[in-house]
N, C-alpha and C positions, 0 to 999 in steps of 0.2 A: 430245782431239778439239778441233778448231778451229771457231769460228763464223765464217761468212762472210755478209756482207750484200751482196746484189746487186739490181740493178734488172732487172725483166722487163717484157716488153710485155703489153698487154691480151690478146693472142692466146695468149701463153704461160700467163698466169694462168688463162684460160678452159680451156685444155687441162689444166692441173693440177687444176682443180676438177672437170672432167668425169672425169678419170682416177680421182680419189678417189671420186666419186659412183658410178662403175661398179664400185667394190669392188676395184680393182687396187692400191690402196695405202691406208694408214690416215691419212696426213697428208702435208703438203707436203714435209717433210724426207725421208720415205720415197720420194716421187716423184723428188726430186733425186738421192738416193743411187742409185736404180735407173737413172736416166738416165746418171749418171756411170759406173756399172758397165757398162752397155751400150755406152757410148762407148769405154771402155777395151778391151772385148772386140772391138768393131769395128776399132779401131786395130790390135790384135794380128792379127786376121784379115787386114786389109789389108796388113800387113807381110809375112805369109806369102805372100799372093797376089803381092805385088810381087817377093818373092824367087824365087818359082816362075817368074814372067815373065822375070826377069833370068837365071835358070838356063837357060830356054829360048832366050834370046838368046846363050848362051855366056859370060855374065859370071860372074866369080868372086864367090862370096858370102863375106862376113865377118860374124861375129857370134856371139853366145852363145845357143844355143837354150834354155838353162836360164833366162836372163833373159826371153826371149820367153814361155816357159811360165808364168813368174810373173805376167805381165800377163794371161794368159788366165784364171787362177784367180779 
């Protein structure tokens, strides 16, 4: 596992603290892990929605659905 040091805004720090206080995560690392997982899921969903949109426009789709499924997991 890699350690990453980043700067965050006061607003982001307050959100993290409130998220932990509400019992949604045990610590800051867990909050960031959850956020990145949600971001990856959103990106995968957006890719599917974009593909559906292009299909509706008659565009040909290229890609590997197995790779997309890996991003959703």
